[in-house]
C-alpha positions as CSV (number, residue, x, y, z in Angstrom):
1,X,0.0,0.0,0.0
2,X,1.3,3.4,-0.9
3,X,1.9,6.1,1.7
4,X,-0.7,8.4,0.1
5,X,-3.4,5.6,0.3
6,X,-2.6,5.1,4.0
7,X,-2.8,8.9,4.7
8,X,-6.1,9.2,2.9
9,X,-7.5,6.1,4.7
10,X,-6.5,7.6,8.1
11,X,-8.0,11.0,7.2
12,X,-11.3,9.3,6.1
13,X,-11.7,7.3,9.4
14,X,-13.4,10.1,11.4
15,X,-16.0,10.5,8.7
16,X,-16.7,6.7,8.7
17,X,-17.0,6.8,12.5
18,X,-19.3,9.8,12.3
19,X,-21.4,8.0,9.7
20,X,-21.8,5.0,12.0
21,X,-22.5,7.3,14.9
22,X,-25.3,8.9,13.0
23,X,-26.8,5.6,11.8
24,X,-29.9,4.3,13.4
25,X,-30.4,0.8,14.7
26,X,-33.3,0.4,12.3
27,X,-30.8,0.7,9.4
28,X,-29.2,-2.6,10.2
29,X,-30.0,-6.0,8.8
30,X,-28.5,-9.3,9.6
31,X,-28.3,-12.6,7.6
32,X,-30.6,-15.0,9.4
33,X,-29.3,-18.4,10.5
34,X,-32.5,-19.8,8.9
35,X,-31.9,-18.0,5.6
36,X,-33.2,-14.6,4.5
37,X,-32.7,-11.4,6.5
38,X,-33.4,-10.2,10.0
39,X,-34.3,-6.5,9.8
40,X,-33.9,-4.5,13.0
41,X,-36.5,-2.0,11.6
42,X,-39.1,-4.7,12.3
43,X,-38.4,-4.4,16.0
44,X,-38.9,-0.6,16.1
45,X,-40.6,0.5,19.2
46,X,-39.6,-2.6,21.1
47,X,-36.4,-3.5,23.0
48,X,-33.9,-5.9,21.6
49,X,-31.1,-7.7,23.5
50,X,-28.3,-8.4,21.0
51,X,-25.8,-11.0,22.2
52,X,-22.7,-12.3,20.5
53,X,-22.6,-16.0,21.1
54,X,-20.1,-18.9,20.7
55,X,-20.8,-22.6,20.9
56,X,-17.5,-23.7,22.4
57,X,-17.1,-21.0,25.0
58,X,-17.0,-21.5,28.8
59,X,-20.1,-19.2,28.9
60,X,-22.1,-21.2,26.4
61,X,-24.5,-22.3,29.2
62,X,-25.8,-18.7,29.0
63,X,-27.9,-19.9,26.1
64,X,-30.2,-21.4,28.8
65,X,-30.6,-18.0,30.4
66,X,-31.1,-16.2,27.1
67,X,-33.9,-18.6,26.2
68,X,-35.5,-18.2,29.6
69,X,-35.2,-14.4,29.4
70,X,-36.9,-14.5,25.9
71,X,-39.6,-16.8,27.2
72,X,-40.3,-14.5,30.1
73,X,-40.5,-11.3,28.2
74,X,-41.3,-12.0,24.6
75,X,-45.1,-11.6,25.0
76,X,-44.3,-8.1,26.4
77,X,-42.2,-7.2,23.4
78,X,-38.6,-8.2,24.1
79,X,-36.6,-9.9,21.3
80,X,-33.3,-11.6,22.1
81,X,-31.1,-11.7,19.0
82,X,-28.2,-14.2,19.0
83,X,-25.2,-13.4,16.9
84,X,-22.9,-16.4,16.5
85,X,-19.4,-15.2,16.1
86,X,-16.0,-16.7,15.7
87,X,-14.3,-13.4,16.5
88,X,-12.8,-15.0,19.7
89,X,-12.2,-18.4,18.0
90,X,-14.8,-20.4,19.9
91,X,-17.6,-20.9,17.4
92,X,-18.4,-23.9,15.2
93,X,-17.4,-23.9,11.5
94,X,-20.6,-22.9,9.9
95,X,-24.1,-21.6,10.6
96,X,-25.8,-24.9,10.1
97,X,-23.7,-26.5,12.8
98,X,-24.4,-23.6,15.1
99,X,-28.2,-23.9,14.5
100,X,-28.2,-27.6,15.1
101,X,-26.1,-27.2,18.3
102,X,-28.4,-24.5,19.7
103,X,-31.6,-26.4,18.9
104,X,-30.4,-29.8,20.2
105,X,-28.6,-28.6,23.3
106,X,-30.6,-25.5,24.4
107,X,-33.9,-25.6,22.4
108,X,-33.2,-22.1,21.2
109,X,-36.1,-20.5,19.4
110,X,-35.1,-16.8,19.5
111,X,-33.9,-15.3,16.3
112,X,-30.2,-15.9,15.4
113,X,-28.0,-14.5,12.7
114,X,-25.5,-16.2,10.5
115,X,-21.8,-16.2,11.7
116,X,-20.6,-12.6,12.0
117,X,-17.5,-10.8,13.2
118,X,-18.2,-8.5,16.2
119,X,-14.9,-6.6,16.5
120,X,-12.4,-4.9,14.2
121,X,-12.6,-3.7,10.7
122,X,-14.5,-6.8,9.5
123,X,-17.2,-6.4,12.1
124,X,-20.8,-6.4,11.1
125,X,-22.0,-2.8,10.7
126,X,-24.2,-3.0,13.8
127,X,-21.1,-3.8,15.9
128,X,-19.1,-1.0,14.2
129,X,-22.0,1.3,15.1
130,X,-22.1,0.1,18.7
131,X,-18.3,0.6,18.9
132,X,-18.8,4.2,17.7
133,X,-21.2,4.5,20.6
134,X,-18.5,3.2,23.0
135,X,-19.8,-0.4,23.3
136,X,-17.6,-3.2,22.0
137,X,-17.7,-6.8,23.0
138,X,-14.6,-7.9,24.9
139,X,-15.6,-11.6,24.7
140,X,-18.4,-13.9,23.9
141,X,-21.9,-13.4,25.4
142,X,-21.6,-9.6,25.6
143,X,-25.1,-8.2,25.8
144,X,-26.3,-4.9,24.2
145,X,-29.8,-3.8,25.1
146,X,-31.4,-1.5,22.5
147,X,-34.4,0.4,23.6
148,X,-37.5,1.0,21.4
149,X,-36.1,4.2,20.1
150,X,-33.0,2.5,18.7
151,X,-30.5,3.7,21.3
152,X,-28.2,1.6,23.5
153,X,-30.0,1.5,26.8
154,X,-27.4,-0.8,28.5
155,X,-24.5,-3.0,27.9
156,X,-23.6,-6.1,30.0
157,X,-20.3,-7.9,29.9
158,X,-19.8,-11.6,29.6
159,X,-19.9,-12.2,33.3
160,X,-23.4,-10.7,33.7
161,X,-25.9,-13.6,33.4
162,X,-29.0,-13.1,31.3
163,X,-31.4,-13.6,34.3
164,X,-29.4,-11.4,36.6
165,X,-31.2,-8.5,38.2
166,X,-29.0,-6.1,36.2
167,X,-30.4,-7.5,32.9
168,X,-34.0,-8.2,34.0
169,X,-34.3,-4.8,35.6
170,X,-33.0,-3.0,32.5
171,X,-35.4,-5.0,30.3
172,X,-38.4,-4.4,32.6
173,X,-37.8,-0.6,32.5
174,X,-38.2,-0.8,28.7
175,X,-41.3,-2.9,28.6
176,X,-45.0,-2.1,29.2
177,X,-46.3,-3.3,32.5
178,X,-47.7,-6.8,32.5
C-alpha cells in the first residue's frame, strides 16, 4: 500500500465513524441463520437484546438464560437476537452446525444471525456502530440492550448472566407493565 493511500485512509476514518454514529439501529439488517434477512426495523418500538454467542465458550451455558429471558418477556415485546461469532475463535465452523447445536442442546427459538464478526474492521455494521457509541464486546456473550427508540439502553459484559437483576431490571424498565 502506498503512503498516500494510508494517509487518505486515516483521514477518512473520522468520517466513517461519524457516519456510523449517525446511523440508526433500524438501518441494520443481519443474515438469518434460517436463511433470509433479519431487519432491525421490524423491532422498532420494542427492546432488543443483541448477544454475540459462541458454541465452544465456557459461557455457552448462558444460552439457557437467554432462552429463559426470551420466554419470560417475549409476550411483552422483548426480542433476544443471538449473533454467533468466531471473532474470539470459539464458534463452530458454519451456521448450520451452530443452528443444530443450539436447537439440540438448548432448544433455542429466539432469532439468530449467521456467523458474523463483532470486532475490528471486518465487524458487522451493527457492531461497528455500537463501537462508535462506546460499546464493543470484549468476549463472547456480551449483551447490548437496545431500547424501542434504537439507542443503546445498557451493555452487559460476559460475566453478567441473562437472568441477573441487572439485565432483567433494565429490560423491565423498557417494557410495558404486565
